[in-house]
N, C-alpha and C positions, 0 to 999 in steps of 0.2 A: 404447753397451753399457755403457760404465763409469758413466755418469750414471744409467741404470736399476737398475744394482745398487746404487749409492749411494742411490738413492730406499727400494729395499726394505730394505736395511741400516738407514737412518734410521728408517723405519717400525718395523722390528724392536728397534731400541734404545729407540723411544719406547712400546712395548709392555711388558706384563707378563712376556712371554715370553723376553725376551733373555737372562736369567739361565740358561736351560735349554734354550737352542737352539743347535744346531751348524749352520752352513751350509757346504754342500760344493757346488764347482762341479766340473762334470765335462764333458768335449767328446770328441768322436769323432775328433780330430785328433792326430797323432804330431808336430807340428811343435816343439812346446817341450820335447821329450824328446831331442833331439840326432839324432833320424832324419835330418835333413837337413842335418846339420852347420852348422846357423846359431848353435849356443851355443859 
């Protein structure tokens, strides 16, 4: 997954749209917000 996201970001940075683009990542999991006491 990380490599694929990197490819997308590299392509965006090489384009004329990089200055006016916001990349937002979302997920349907709560694991990263402390619900499972992993933080």
